[in-house]
C-alpha positions in Angstrom: 2.7 -21.5 22.9 0.7 -18.8 21.2 0.5 -18.9 17.5 0.3 -15.7 15.4 -0.9 -15.0 11.9 2.1 -13.5 10.1 0.8 -10.5 8.1 4.2 -9.0 7.7 5.2 -9.4 4.1 4.6 -7.6 1.0 1.3 -7.2 -0.6 -0.4 -5.1 -3.2 -0.6 -3.7 -6.6 -3.7 -1.5 -6.9 -6.0 0.1 -9.1 -5.7 2.9 -11.7 -3.0 1.3 -13.8 -3.3 3.3 -17.0 -5.0 6.1 -15.1 -7.8 7.8 -16.9 -7.4 6.2 -20.3 -7.7 2.5 -20.6 -11.2 1.7 -19.4 -13.6 4.2 -20.7 -15.0 2.9 -24.0 -17.5 0.1 -24.0 -16.9 -2.2 -26.9 -19.3 -4.5 -28.7 -19.1 -8.1 -27.7 -16.4 -9.9 -29.7 -15.0 -13.4 -29.4 -12.0 -14.0 -27.3 -10.0 -15.1 -30.4 -10.6 -11.8 -32.0 -9.8 -9.6 -29.1 -7.4 -11.3 -26.7 -3.7 -12.0 -27.4 -2.1 -14.9 -25.5 -1.3 -13.7 -22.0 2.3 -12.9 -21.1 4.1 -15.3 -18.7 5.7 -12.9 -16.3 6.9 -9.4 -15.6 10.5 -10.4 -16.2 10.9 -7.9 -19.1 10.5 -4.9 -16.9 13.3 -2.4 -17.8 15.7 -0.9 -15.3 14.5 2.5 -16.6 10.9 1.6 -15.8 11.8 0.7 -12.2 13.9 3.9 -11.9 11.0 6.1 -13.1 8.5 4.2 -10.8 10.6 4.9 -7.7 11.1 8.5 -8.7 7.3 8.8 -9.2 6.8 7.3 -5.7 9.1 9.9 -4.1 7.2 12.7 -5.7 3.9 11.2 -4.6 5.1 10.9 -1.0 6.2 14.5 -1.0 2.7 15.8 -1.8 0.0 13.2 -1.0 -1.3 12.7 2.6 0.1 9.5 3.9 -1.8 7.0 6.0 1.0 5.8 8.3 -0.4 2.7 9.9 2.2 -0.1 10.1 -0.4 -2.7 11.1 -2.7 -2.0 8.2 0.3 -1.6 5.8 1.6 -5.0 7.0 -1.8 -6.6 6.1 -1.7 -5.0 2.7 1.7 -6.3 2.0 0.7 -9.8 3.2 -2.2 -9.9 0.9 0.0 -9.0 -2.1 2.4 -11.7 -1.1 -0.4 -14.2 -1.1 -1.6 -13.3 -4.5 1.7 -12.4 -6.2 3.1 -16.0 -6.8 -0.1 -16.8 -8.8 -0.2 -13.5 -10.8 2.6 -14.0 -13.4 4.7 -11.3 -11.9 8.1 -12.9 -12.2 10.6 -11.2 -10.0 8.9 -7.8 -9.9 9.8 -5.9 -6.7 6.7 -4.1 -5.4 6.6 -1.1 -3.1 3.3 0.0 -1.6 1.9 3.3 -0.3 -1.3 4.1 1.6 -3.1 7.4 1.2 -5.0 9.1 4.0 -8.2 9.8 2.1 -11.7 8.5 2.4 -12.3 8.0 -1.3 -12.5 4.7 -3.1 -9.4 4.7 -5.1 -6.2 2.7 -5.7 -3.5 2.7 -8.3 -0.5 1.0 -9.8 2.3 2.6 -11.8 5.1 1.2 -13.9 8.0 -0.2 -12.0 5.9 -1.9 -9.3 4.6 1.0 -7.2 1.1 0.4 -5.8 -1.1 2.6 -3.7 -4.5 2.5 -2.0 -6.7 5.1 -0.4 -8.0 4.2 3.1 -11.4 4.5 1.6 -10.9 1.2 -0.4 -11.2 -0.7 2.9 -14.4 1.2 3.8 -16.1 0.2 0.5 -14.9 -3.4 0.2 -17.0 -5.1 2.9 -15.2 -8.4 2.9 -11.7 -9.8 2.3 -12.7 -11.4 -1.0 -13.9 -8.1 -2.4 -10.8 -6.4 -1.4 -8.6 -9.2 -2.7 -10.4 -9.1 -6.1 -9.4 -5.4 -6.6 -5.8 -6.2 -5.8 -5.8 -9.3 -8.0 -7.1 -7.4 -10.9 -4.4 -4.8 -10.5 -1.7 -7.5 -10.3 -3.1 -8.7 -13.6 -2.5 -5.2 -15.1 1.1 -5.2 -13.7 1.9 -8.8 -14.9 0.7 -8.0 -18.4 2.6 -4.7 -18.4 -0.4 -2.9 -19.8 1.0 0.6 -19.2 4.3 -0.3 -20.9 2.6 -2.0 -23.8 0.6 1.1 -24.4 3.6 3.4 -24.1 6.0 1.4 -26.2 4.6 2.8 -29.5 4.8 6.3 -28.1 7.9 6.2 -25.9 8.4 9.9 -26.0 5.1 10.4 -24.2 5.8 8.1 -21.3 7.2 10.7 -18.9 4.4 13.3 -19.6 1.9 10.5 -19.1 3.4 9.5 -15.7 3.7 13.1 -14.7 0.0 13.5 -15.5 -0.9 10.5 -13.6 1.0 11.9 -10.6 -0.8 15.2 -10.9 -4.2 13.7 -11.2 -3.7 11.3 -8.3 -2.4 14.1 -6.1 -5.4 16.3 -6.9 -7.7 13.3 -6.1 -5.8 12.5 -2.9 -6.0 16.1 -1.8 -9.8 16.2 -2.2 -10.0 17.6 -5.7 -12.4 15.0 -6.8 -13.0 14.4 -10.5 -10.6 17.1 -11.4 -7.9 14.7 -10.6 -9.0 12.2 -13.3 -9.5 15.1 -15.7 -5.9 16.2 -15.2 -4.5 12.7 -15.6 -6.5 12.2 -18.8 -5.6 15.6 -20.3 -1.9 15.1 -19.8 -2.0 11.7 -21.6 -3.7 13.1 -24.8 -0.9 11.8 -27.0 -1.6 8.2 -25.8 -5.4 8.2 -25.6 -6.1 7.2 -29.2 -3.7 4.3 -29.0 -4.7 3.1 -25.6 -8.5 3.2 -26.1 -8.1 0.7 -28.9 -6.9 -1.8 -26.3 -8.9 -0.8 -23.2 -11.4 -3.6 -23.2 -8.7 -6.1 -24.1 -6.5 -5.0 -21.2 -9.5 -5.1 -18.7 -10.3 -8.6 -19.8 -6.7 -9.7 -19.5 -6.4 -8.2 -16.0 -9.7 -9.8 -14.9 -8.7 -13.2 -16.1 -5.3 -13.1 -14.6 -6.8 -11.9 -11.3 -9.6 -14.5 -11.2 -7.0 -17.3 -11.7 -4.7 -15.8 -9.1 -7.6 -15.6 -6.6 -8.6 -19.2 -7.1 -4.9 -20.4 -6.9 -4.4 -18.4 -3.7 -7.5 -19.9 -2.1 -10.0 -17.0 -2.6 -13.4 -17.5 -4.1 -13.1 -15.9 -7.6 -16.8 -15.1 -7.6 -15.9 -12.3 -5.1 -14.6 -10.3 -8.1 -18.1 -10.5 -9.7 -19.7 -9.5 -6.4 -17.4 -6.5 -6.3 -18.3 -5.6 -9.8 -22.0 -5.7 -8.9 -21.4 -3.5 -5.9 -19.5 -1.0 -8.1 -22.4 -0.9 -10.6 -24.8 -0.1 -7.8 -22.5 2.7 -6.6 -22.3 4.1 -10.1 -26.1 4.2 -10.4 -26.6 5.7 -6.9 -24.0 8.4 -7.3 -25.1 9.4 -10.8 -22.8 12.0 -12.4 -20.2 12.1 -9.6 -19.0 8.5 -9.1 -15.8 7.9 -7.2 -12.5 8.4 -9.1 -12.0 4.6 -9.3 -15.2 4.1 -11.2 -14.2 6.8 -13.7 -11.1 4.9 -14.7 -12.6 1.4 -14.1 -16.2 1.3 -15.4 -18.0 -2.0 -15.1 -19.9 -3.1 -18.1 -22.5 -5.9 -18.2 -20.3 -8.0 -20.5 -17.3 -7.6 -18.1 -19.5 -8.7 -15.2 -20.9 -11.7 -17.2 -17.4 -12.8 -18.2 -16.2 -12.7 -14.6 -19.2 -14.6 -13.4 -18.9 -17.4 -16.0 -15.2 -17.8 -15.6 -15.4 -17.9 -11.8 -18.1 -20.6 -12.0 -15.7 -22.8 -13.9 -12.7 -22.5 -11.5 -11.6 -24.8 -8.8 -10.4 -23.1 -5.7 -7.1 -24.4 -4.3 -7.2 -25.0 -0.5 -9.8 -22.4 0.5 -8.5 -19.4 2.5 -10.2 -16.5 4.1 -9.8 -14.5 7.3 -12.7 -12.1 7.5 -12.0 -11.6 11.2 -8.6 -10.2 10.4 -9.9 -8.2 7.4 -12.8 -6.7 9.5 -10.2 -5.6 12.1 -8.0 -3.9 9.5 -11.1 -2.4 7.9 -12.0 -1.0 11.3 -8.6 0.7 11.5 -9.3 2.3 8.2 -12.7 3.5 9.4 -11.1 4.9 12.5 -8.7 6.8 10.3 -11.5 8.1 8.1 -13.6 9.1 11.2 -10.6 10.3 13.3 -12.6 13.2 14.7 -15.5 10.9 15.8 -14.2 7.3 16.4 -17.7 6.1 17.5 -18.8 6.4 13.9 -16.4 3.7 12.9 -17.8 1.5 15.7 -21.4 2.2 14.6 -20.7 1.4 11.0 -19.2 -2.0 11.7 -22.2 -2.8 13.9 -24.7 -1.7 11.2 -22.9 -3.8 8.6 -22.9 -6.8 11.0 -19.1 -7.2 10.9 -17.4 -10.0 12.8 -18.2 -9.7 16.5 -14.5 -9.8 17.5 -13.7 -7.1 15.0 -16.4 -4.9 16.5 -14.9 -5.4 20.0 -11.5 -4.6 18.6 -12.5 -1.3 17.1 -14.5 -0.4 20.2 -11.3 -0.9 22.2 -9.3 1.3 20.0 -12.0 4.0 20.1 -11.9 3.7 23.9 -8.2 4.3 23.9 -8.6 7.4 21.8 -11.1 8.7 24.4 -8.6 8.2 27.2 -10.0 4.9 28.5 -6.6 3.2 28.2 -7.0 0.5 30.9 -10.3 -0.7 29.5 -8.9 -0.7 26.0 -5.9 -2.8 27.0 -8.0 -5.3 28.9 -10.3 -5.7 25.9 -7.4 -6.2 23.6 -5.8 -8.8 25.9 -9.0 -10.8 26.0 -9.2 -10.7 22.2 -5.5 -11.8 22.0 -6.3 -14.9 24.2 -9.3 -15.7 22.1 -7.6 -15.1 18.7 -4.0 -16.3 19.3 -3.2 -16.5 15.6 -3.6 -12.7 15.1 -0.3 -10.9 15.7 -2.0 -7.6 15.2 -3.9 -7.9 18.5 -0.8 -7.9 20.9 0.8 -5.3 18.5 -2.3 -3.1 18.8 -2.1 -3.3 22.6 1.5 -2.3 22.5 0.6 0.6 20.2 -2.1 1.7 22.6 0.4 1.7 25.5 2.9 3.7 23.4 0.3 6.3 22.4 -0.6 6.6 26.1 3.1 7.2 26.9 3.2 4.0 28.9 6.7 3.2 27.5 7.7 0.3 29.8 4.4 -1.5 29.1 4.8 -0.9 25.3 8.3 -2.3 25.5 7.3 -5.4 27.4 4.3 -6.1 25.1 6.3 -5.7 21.9 9.3 -7.7 23.1 6.9 -10.5 24.1 5.4 -10.6 20.6 8.8 -10.3 18.9 10.0 -13.5 20.8 7.5 -15.4 18.6 7.7 -13.2 15.5 11.2 -11.6 15.4 10.6 -9.9 12.0 7.1 -8.5 12.6 7.6 -4.9 11.4 4.8 -3.2 13.3 6.1 -4.6 16.7 9.7 -3.7 15.7 8.6 -0.1 15.1 6.6 0.2 18.3 9.4 -1.2 20.3 12.0 1.1 18.8 9.8 4.2 19.3 9.2 3.2 23.0 12.9 2.5 23.5 13.7 6.0 22.3 12.3 7.2 25.6 14.2 4.6 27.7 17.3 3.3 25.9 18.2 5.1 22.6 21.1 2.7 22.0 18.7 -0.2 22.0 16.4 1.7 19.7 19.3 2.4 17.3 20.2 -1.3 17.1 16.6 -2.3 16.3 16.2 0.4 13.7 19.5 -0.3 12.0 18.2 -3.8 11.3 14.7 -2.6 10.3 16.1 -0.1 7.7 18.4 -2.7 6.3 15.5 -5.0 5.8 13.1 -2.3 4.6 15.1 0.3 2.7 11.9 1.9 1.2 10.3 2.5 4.7 10.4 6.3 5.5 9.2 5.8 9.1 12.1 3.5 9.9 14.7 6.1 8.7 12.9 8.9 10.5 13.1 7.0 13.8 16.6 5.8 13.1 17.7 9.5 12.7 16.4 10.3 16.2 17.8 7.1 17.8 21.3 7.7 16.3 21.4 11.3 17.4 20.2 10.4 20.9 22.8 7.7 21.2 25.7 9.9 20.2 26.0 8.8 16.6 25.7 12.2 15.0 27.0 11.4 11.6 24.8 8.3 11.2 21.9 10.4 12.5 22.2 13.0 9.8 22.7 10.2 7.2 19.5 8.5 8.3 17.7 11.9 8.1 19.0 12.3 4.6 17.6 8.9 3.7 14.2 9.9 5.1 14.2 13.1 3.1 15.1 11.4 -0.2 12.4 8.7 0.4 9.8 11.5 0.8 10.8 13.4 -2.3 12.8 16.2 -0.8 16.0 15.4 -2.7 17.8 18.8 -2.4 17.2 18.8 1.3 18.5 15.3 1.5 21.7 16.2 -0.4 22.3 19.1 2.0 21.7 16.8 4.9 24.5 14.5 3.5 26.9 17.5 3.7 25.9 17.9 7.4 26.4 14.2 8.0 29.8 14.3 6.4 30.9 17.2 8.7 29.6 15.3 11.8 31.3 12.0 10.7 34.6 13.8 10.2 34.4 15.3 13.7 33.7 11.8 15.0 36.5 10.3 12.8 33.9 7.7 11.6 35.6 6.5 8.4 33.0 3.8 7.8 30.1 6.4 7.8 32.2 8.7 5.6 32.5 6.0 3.0 28.8 5.3 3.2 28.0 9.0 2.8 30.1 9.2 -0.4 28.4 6.1 -1.8 24.9 7.5 -1.0 25.8 10.9 -2.4 26.3 9.4 -5.9 23.0 7.5 -5.5 21.2 10.7 -4.4 22.5 12.5 -7.5 21.0 9.7 -9.6 17.7 10.0 -7.7 17.6 13.8 -8.3 18.2 13.3 -12.0 15.2 10.9 -12.1 13.0 13.3 -10.2 13.9 16.2 -12.4 12.6 14.3 -15.4 9.1 14.8 -14.0 
């Protein structure tokens, strides 16, 4: 029986936690006793308001930032977070992730457990340890609640600061470059003096929590020091225009030395790494970045001596994009037989079949995978989208379960709306469309869609859906109120 690596969980908190303010001033070396408080034990003190504002922030971000919609890569991201999170002092923090379609090296975390990455982070982190070190560091910022601790003494500035972070990240995600960081910094002027006092302390806290989390999760903690050295080289090579991430996360010699010395003293729990899987996901990011010339992604992996199986994988996906679908499927099937633990391989083959409009093949391939991994979200979404062309009722049943399990997944609700409509469930279809609109920040449109859903449900005499619509209307009003605060 084939075995599959389950990369379908929930994984990241990323990188510009106190965007633009907390990392900019190098401090003289001071002893730990003088600078570092005892670390907090968990994120359990997160307020409901912080969670509410974080989710409102995410909806605004989705409404304006270019999204990288890749369920396979997103699943990997979530799985890595799940691996690190139990060791990161996060308590019961509920994290939602978002991926940005941009080639820059950037990532961010905002209060309430929202984490985002740019596709470019995969391009710059050449191995899984380097990528994990970035995520582990940001989990450290979240677990120690650095943003909230900075804002507590200036609570009235929290919303302007979050709004500024949103504006800056949107500018950066849209290609505005360093103007994004400038915007984020400028809007947080009321916090800067307070936060700079604690910047080095917060970075050291996040590094130390992250290093320990890496070791406990089976990653070599020295990968964080290696990543720091890479970032230093990038900063020197790019001179006055380093990536946004380096502007908010500068790497000092003292920080690098501290990470190296601490990593050298740590014992790694049962060693874990899967560079084959990581290189494949990284290849998907490179294909996204080089969407107009897929062979550039293939060439870059070859130049960097990436895992041979990953090179073949990306070459197969590039073949599919150039119309060589049969060759791509054959290559992916061979890789699946060689790497039976990687669920993304049969899922990728099903995805290629779907994109080539070979719906029956996509259905068969995804169904075969789901027999072994019934909750693997990428395969569920592929199967549902293919079934829309063959059996909308079957697609509806799949997506009803998917959206119940993943209520923050816009793609699931978008597909559910279509499946419900095609299967004669008009009220439910409009309700699912309303959910998709509110998840992507278009709250007024979502509320209007609820009115349309109500009319359709009344015509269908669907009392259960009518009750659900009324419940969601109240929720939507709360969401709109939170959005209006920005």
